[in-house]
N, C-alpha and C positions, 0 to 999 in steps of 0.2 A: 571648559567642555572637553570630554574625552573623545578620542577618535574611535571610529567604528572598529578598526583592527584591535585596539586595546580592549574594547568592550567584549569582542568575540573571544579574545585570549583569556579574559577573566572567566568567561562562561564555560570555555571548552578545555582550557589547559594547554592549548596549542600555542606555539610561540608567535609573537607579533610579526616577526619577519616572514615566517611560513604563511601566515594569514594574509599579509600585505601582498606577497608574491602570487598567492592563489587568486586573490581578488583582482589583481592586474591581469592575470591570464583569463579569468572569467569575463572581465570587462572587455578584453580584447577578442572575445568571441570563441574562446577555446571551450571544448566540452569536457565534462567530468572524466569520461573514459580516456580522452586524449591526454589530459593533464596528469592523471594517475599513472599512465603508461609511459608517456614520452617526455614529461617535464619533471622528473624526479629530482634533478639538481636544483630546480627552482623552488620546489615545495618541501625539500627535505624528505623525499620519498613518502609523502602522505598517500594513504589509500583512498579508494572511492568513498568510503564511509565518512572519513574525516573531511574530504573535499565537499561532500554533500552537506555535512554539518555546517561548514563555513559558508557555503552558498545560501543555505536556508536562513542562517542567522544574519548574514549580510542583507538579504532581502527584507527580513523583519525590521532591522535597524533603519534601513532606507525608508521603509513605510512609516516607521515611527517619526523619522525626521520630517517627512511630509505632513504627518498629522500634527506635529508640534507647530509647524509653520501655519497651518490652518487655524489651530487653537489661538496662537498669538495674534493672528490677524483679526479673529472674531472678538477677542477681548479688547484689542486696540480700538476697534470700531465702536465699542461701547464706552470709550474713554476711561476704561477701568484698569489699564495695564500699568502697574507700578514697576519700578526697577527691581524690587525684591521678587515680585511674582514672575517677572521676565526671567530672572536668574534661576528661580526654582524650576521653571518650565524648560529652560535651556539645559539645565543639569539633570533633567529627569530622563531615565532610560527604561522605565517600566510603563507599558501602555496602560495598565490598571491605575497606577499612581497619577499618570497624566490626565486620565478621565476624571479622577477625583478632584484634581486641581481645577479642571475646567467646569465641573458640575455647577458651582454657584453662578457661573456666567452663561450657562447653556440656555438658549431660548426654550421657554416652557409654555405649555398650554395653560389655561387658567387653573390655578390651584386654590385651595382654601386659604393659603398664606397670601397669595397675590390679591385675592379679594379683600382680605383683612387689611393689607397695606393700602389698597385703594380707599378704604374707609378711614384711613389715617391712624391706624393702630400700631404702626411700627415704633413710635416713641414710647408707647406703653410697654411693648415687648422688650425694648432696650433697657428700660428701667427695671423691669422684672428680672431680666437676665443677669443684671448686676447683683441681685439678691440681697439688697440692703433693706427694702421696704418691709415694714411690719404690718401696715394696714393697706392691703391691696385693694379692698373695696373702695376706700376713700380715694386712692390713686385712680382707679378705673372710672369713678364718677366724672372725672375731668374729660372723659372721651365719649360721653353719651351724646346721642343725636337721634334724628328721626329713624335712621337705619340701625342704630345701636340702642335699643330700648332700655337695657338694664346693665348692671355691672357684670353679671355672669356672661352676657353676650360679648362685652368688651374683653373680659379675661379669656374667653374662649378664642376670640380672634387673635389675641396676643399669643396664646399658647400655640395656635396654628403656625404663627410666624416663627416662634422659637423651635417648634418641631421641625420646620423646614431648615432652619439654621443648623440644627443638630444633624439632620440627615445629610446636609452638604458639607459637614465638617470632616476634614481628612482623617483626623484622629479617631472620631466616632466610627467612621467606615472601616478603618483598620482594625479596631477592637472587634467589631461585629464580623468582619470578614474572617479574621483569625478563628473566632469561635465557630463560625459556619464551616470553615474548612476542616478544622481539627475535631469538632465535637458533634457534627450533624449526625442524625440518625435518618437513614432513608427508609421510607415506608411506602408500600403499595397496597391499595385496596381495590376490590372489584367494583366497577361501576354498576349501579343498580340495574337489575334485570338483564345483565349481559353474561350471566353464568354459562349458558349453553353455547352461545356464539363464541365466547372467549375461552372455551375449554382448554385450548393449548397453553393458556397462561395460568392454569390452575395452581401451579406452584407459588404464584405471586398474588393470589386473591387476598391473602392476609399475611403480609411479609414485612419484617423490619430487621435492620442490622446497622451497625455503625457504617456510615458512608465510606470512610477511609478503608474499611475492610471488604467492601463490596467489589468482587472481581469484575473486570471489564465486560466479560460475556454476560454476566447476570445484569449488570447495569444497562447494557444495550438491549437486552431482552425486555426489561421492565419499561425502558423508554419507548420501545417499539409498541408494547402493549398499551401504553398511554396514547401514543400517536394514532393507533388503530381504534381508540375509543373504548377499550375494555378495562383499563386500569386508571387509577388516579394516584399520581406520585407526589410525595412531599419529602422535603429534606431540610431539617432545621435542628439546632441545638435546643436544650431546655431553656426557655426564656428566663427562668429563675436564676440561671447561671450567668446570663449575658447582661441583663438589665442592671444588676448591682455594679458590674464593671463600668458601665456607662455613667451610672450615678456618681461613682467615685471620681470620675473625671469632670462631670458637669454640675453636680449639685453641691453647693457650698453652704454649710450651716443649716439652721432649722427655722429660719425666718419664714413668714407667710409667702414671701416671693419665691423662696427655695421650694416650697410645696408646689407652687405653680410650675416652676421649671421641672420638678420631678414628674408632675402629671403630663407636661408637654413631652418629656423624654420618653415616657412609657408609650404615649401615642406615636411619637416619631419611630420608635422601634417596631411596634406592631403594624402600623399603617404604611410606613415608608421604608425603613432600613431592612426589616426582615424579608418582605417580598422581593425587594431589589437584590439583596445579597443571596437570597435563595436561588433566584434565577441565575445570578452570576456564578454561584457555586456549582449548580447543576451543569451550567455551560462549561465550566472549568473541568469538571469530572467527565463530561461528555467528550471534551477534547482529548483528555488522557485516555479514555476508553477507545476513542477513534484511533489514536496513535498506536495503541497496543494491537487493535484488530487489524489495522493497516500493515503493521510490522509483520504479523503472522501471515497475512494474505500475501505480502510481498515476498517473504521467505518461501512460502509454498509455491508461488509462481516461479521463483528462481529455480527451485528444485525441479519443477515440472518442465520448464524450458530446457533444463540441462539433462533431461531424461536421455538415456543411451539411445543412439540412432542405430538402426539396422544397417544403414548405408545404402549405396546404390545397388539394389538388388531388384529383380523382377518379382513383383508382388501381386497376389490375388487377394482382394479385400472383400469382405462380406459384411453387409449391414443386415443383421438378422431380423426376422419377423415371423409371425405365425400365419394369420389369414392372408396378408398381402404378400407373403413369401419373403425370401432372402435376396436382397439386391447384391449382385456379384459384379465386380469390375476387375479387369486385368490391366496392370500398369507396367510400363517399361522401367528400366533402371533409373531414368530421369524423372519418373512420376507422371509420364504422359499417359493418357487414357487410350488403350488399344481396343478394348472390347467391353461390353456390358450386357448382362441378361439377368433374368430372375429365375430362381429355383424354388421348389415347394417341398422341402423334406419333412415338414412338420404338419400336424393336423391343422385345419380340417382336410386339406388335399392329400397330405402324406404320400407324395410321389417320390419315395426314397430312392428306388432303383434308378429312376430317370435323373434325379439330382446327382447321384454318384457318377453316372455316365457323363453328365455335362461337366461336372467339376474335373474329373479325370481328363476329359478331352481338352479343357481349357489349360490345365496344368501342363499337358504335353505340347499343345499348339503354341503357347506363349512362353514356354521354357521357364515356368514359374519356380522361384527359389524359396518363397516363404508365403504363408497365408496369414492375413490379419483379420480378426473377428471383432466386431464392435461389442462392447460389454453391456448393451441395453437389453431390451426384451428379447427372449429366446436365445440369449448368448450362450448359456451353459449347454442347452440342448444342441445348438449348432456346433459348438466346440466338440461335444461328445460324438456327434455325427461325423464331423470332418476327421477326427482322430481315428475313426474306425476304417476309413478308406485306405486301401493299399495302393499308393501312387507308384509310378514307375521310377521315381527318383526320391532322394531324401528331401523332405519338405519340413521346415520348421513352422510350427503353429503358434501364433501369439494372440492373446486377448488384449485389445487396445481400448483405452478410455474413449468414450463417445462424447464426453462433456464438451459442449460448445459446437459439436459437429452440425447439429440442426441449425444453430445460429449462422454458421458459415454457409451451409447449403442454401439458405434463404437470403443471403446477403448480396449486395451489389457486386462485391468481389467475385463471388461464385458465379453470378450471372454473366459477368464479363469473361470469365474463364471458360464457362460451359453454357453458352447461350442456348444451345439446341437440346440440352438435357434437363430433366426435371430434378427436384430437390433430392429425391431418393438416390439417384446416381451420383450427384455431387457429394452427398453425405458419405457414400461408400468410398469415393475417391479420397475424401479427406481422411477417412479411417486408414486407408492404405498408405497415404503419404505421411501420416503421423508416425507410422511404424518406421518408415524409411528415414525421416528426419523430423522429429517432433518440433524442433525450434522453427524450421522453415515453414511448417504448416500452421503452428499455433500463432505466429505473428499476424496472421490474417484475421484473427478473431479478437474482438474486444476482450481484454484480459478479465473483465468482470464476469464474462459469460463462461469462463473455463471451468468454474466450479470448485475452486480451492479457496479455503478461508470461510469465515462466517460473518453474517451481518453486513455483507458488502453493500446492501441497499440502505443501511441505517447510518453508515458513517459519512463524514463530509466527502461529497462526491468529487469535488475539485482536488482535494488533497489525495484521495484514493487514486484518481487518474494520474496525477503527477508521480506518485510513488510507483505505480505499476508501470507507467511508461519508462520511468528511470530504470526499473528492473529489466525490462525488455531491452532497452538500449545497452545496459551494462552487459547482459548475457550475450547479445548478438556480437558486440565488439570483443568480448572475451574469447568467444569461439572463433570469430573471424568468418568471412563470407567469401564464397567462390564468386569472383566477379563475373565469370562467364556463364554461370548457371542460376544465380540468385534471382528471385522474383523482385519486382519493384517494392513489394511489401517488406521484404527482408532488408533490402538496400535502404529503405526509408529510415531504419533505425541505426544505420551506420553513422558514426560521429561526423558531423559537418554536412550531412547530405539533406535529409528531409524528403517529402513526397515529390516535389517538383524535380529536383536533381536526380532522384532515383528513377523517375519515369524517363528523363532525358538519357540516362545511362543505358536503360533497356532499349530505348528507341535507337540510339547510336549503334548498339550491339546488333540489333535486328537488321539495320541497314548496312553495316560495315563488316559484320562477322565478329568472331571472338576477339577480345582484347589480347594483344600479344605482349604488352608490358603495362606496368602501372603508369608509365609516362604518357601512354595514349589517353589516359583519363582526361588530360588537359585539352583534348580535342572535343570533348563533350560540351555542347552549347551551355553557356552560363556557369560552367564549373571552373571557377577561378582559382588562384593560388591558395587562398585561405581555405577553401573547401578541400582542395587537394591535400594541403598540409594536415587537416583534421582527419581526413578519411583514408588516405592511402595505406597507412600501416595496418588497417583492419581488413583490407581487401586482399584476396589471394588469387594468384593466377597459376594454375598447375601447368607444367610443361612450358613455362615461360623461358625465354632465352636467358634472362638473368635469374638464377635460382633464388635470389633474395626476394623476388616478386611473389614467391610462394611461402614467405615467412612473415613473422610479425616485426621484422627489422624495418624501421622506417626509412624511406628513400633518402632522408636527410643524413642517414648514417651509412649509406652505401660506400661512400668514399673511405670511411675508416676501415670497413671490412676489406675493401680492395687493397688498402695500404697494408693491412695485416697479411693478406695473401702475397702481395709483392715482397714484403719483408721476409717471407718464408719461401719465396721463389716457387709459388704454386698458384693454382687457380682458386677462385671462390668455391667452385664445385668440389675441389680437393679438400678445402678447409671444412666443408660440410660433411664430407664422407670420412675423413681421417681424424679420429679422436686424438691420436698422438700429436698431430699438427696443432690442434686446438689447445692441447695441454701445454705445448711449448711456448704459448703466447704470454708475454709479460704485459698485463693490462695497463700497468702504471705508465708505460711508454706512450699510451694513446690518450691519456687524459689531456683535455684542453680547457679553454675558458668556458666553452659551451657544453662539453660532454665530460661527465665524471664517471666514477666507478659504478654507480647504480645502473646507468644506461649501458656501460660496457659489459657488465655482468648479464643484463637482460639479453644483449646481443649474443653472448656466448651460449646462454641457455637455448636461445632460438636456433642457433646453428646446430645444436645438438639434436633438436627435434623439429626440423622444418616442416611446416604444414600439418603437424600432428593435431588431431582433434582432442581437446582436453576432456571431452565427455567419456564416461565409462563404456564398457562393452555391454551390449544387451544380453539378457539371459532369458531362456524359455521358462515359463511358469505353468504349473498345472494345479487346478483346484482339486479338492477331495472328490474322488470319482462317484461316491454314492450320495452326495449331498447336492440337491438342486433348489430346494425351497426352504423357507424359514421353518416349515412344519417338520423337516428332516433333522433339525437340530435338537440335541439333548444336552442338558448341563453335564459337564465333565468331558465332553468330546474335545480332542485336540486336532485342529485342522490348519492347513496352510492358508495364508491370506496375503493380500497386497494392501499396503497403506495408501489410502486414497485422499485423505485430508488430515491436516494437523491443526489443532486449535490450542488455545492456552489451557484447556482443561482436559486434553487427551487427544487420541488419534482415532480416526475412523478407518476400519479395515474391511475390504471386500473379501468375503469368504465364499463367494459364488452363489448367493441366495437372493440376489436382486435387492437386498436391503443391507447396507453396510452396518457392521457392529461397532460399538464404541469400546475402546480400551481407555478407561478413565485413568487420569494421571497417577492415581494411587495404585493402579494395577499394571504399571509399565515396567517396574523394576523392583528388586528387593531392597533398594535403598531409596532415600528421599530424593525426589527430583523436583525442580521448580519449573522446568521448561521441557515439554514433550519433545521438542526439536533436538534436545541433547541426546535422546535415546533412539528416535526413529527419523527416517527421511521419507519423503514422498516416493511412492512406487517401490519402496523396500519390500522384499519378500520376507514374511514373518510366520512364525508358528504361534497360534493363539489357542487358549482354552476357553470353551463356552461356559460362562458363569450362570447366565439367566436368559430366558427367552420369553418375551411378552408378545405373543402373537397378535392380540387385540390392538396394542399400540404400535406394533411393528418395531419393537426395540430389542436389540441383542446386546447383552453385556459380555465383554470378553476380557481375558487377562493374558498378559505376556509373562507373568511370574512363573 
């Protein structure tokens, strides 16, 4: 038997020692961000992607070992476990192959074959299967009874048994599986009388293509159409190509018995093998499509969470609307709500003068530095209205994505934060805070509700949640968190913490005031040494007595930095401020059994930029001034836009008309590209040309060429 690290090494190309050390760290409770950042010597500097791959494969192989134990026990209980079969199962590392080995022993409901066996026809089937008999009718006469009235009934029963043997034969399944995987054609047809209700699936009413060439987004769209009852999906190769391959393996000679085996084989294929392998093949391709969709979703979420923050500024946020007015909130530099009211600058009220007065007054009274406007209904009109106001100070105006804001405003989290305010005020607060720090605000919302990616409701929900949670954890730990201002939602994603310890940290902070050092974390109830080890390096304390508390240098490495400072006869503060001092350090002097060059280099990088936010700087963006609705667009226009969503077939761009336009992958560059993410990033400012406008279907085709 091979060991799990060896199997993972074969699959991934990562060395066995790197995998063994990573597994030991994972088993010891270390998180992926912690391992990739602070245990480079142990893993050979593996990044988060490689560590995640190891973790996923490790969990799969552990599950496989559990399944093997279950299978062995089940076969043993039937007294059918031979030494050869046991060895084959022990040495099996493919879940599909394992199920093939188990299939003949799997408990079954009553089948045609089991009924034939009960009638005593198995010996007849065995003789026919050997394919020596020339007179099958004479042979079958020996098996007639009250329940088997004639030779045809006896032969039919024997063929049913042979069909089941062929279906359960490992080689037969491999032949058919290979054909289904490589040669299937996927076809979709409209379900009768569903044309009107299923109009959105019109492209797939009569569609077929080789399954292997079907892109994941199309596959998921068709599967959704079938799930909703509008389409009927099938996927199979031409039986005329597969049945001869099976006959070559099972049918020997031309005797009458061989003819019976040939008939049984055709029945086995049509009735048992084809339906079973069609389901399996569609499930395999669904898994692959899910993987691609989740990958796109995860990458979009990463980019969204890493969107540039405005920082700690006093913000006025507007949730625009027509009839119900625009909800306005004023927030201090920490995002606390200072004031809220409603203005009515648009029809039907159109109280423009009054709205200008109110906004000007709020900007002055609360010393507002920036205005955030939600990008939903009446956004463009509100932006145009605000930009015309002459404030007494320089005010930056930003349009902010509202995706998920309504989910947050109606959530338990929002009710706990603002129990005395309604959903409209909470939504406006969320818009303002998103401008100040997108990451801190977006962690309060279920990632699926943020509106990036496609088919999020069609993919495996457990795998989607795991992938998105991993992205949030990765980004939060990469950026780092201010220990004295972070909400418990943000702290939850810090390596080693989780919801319970995050709440305990906030409670301790409320009771005792700001943390003065990372070491004080150990005073938080139930936060032990392991949690401290995992979390401390990702938490920042500005103005701490020890300047290293505001860096990504882990407390376990403080002694080394102190030694460096002592050797240079200076303070740690001097070391951070003076580049020449840092350049004079010979890192090789500080290598030990536990700390090597990778960690020492990380420490030096961190001393160079202590507490610096890795996110980019935010930029102001303006839509085209004369375009407000889809009716204003004409082919040939070149307009500015913001990338709002990236899929594997292109990117959606907001050009300020309430309906995002699509830049198809073929229109993204003058060269061939296979992945839109190679060309654009979420929230990127782009210039696009309008190719086509379909007002009836609300579709806009754009080009970046």
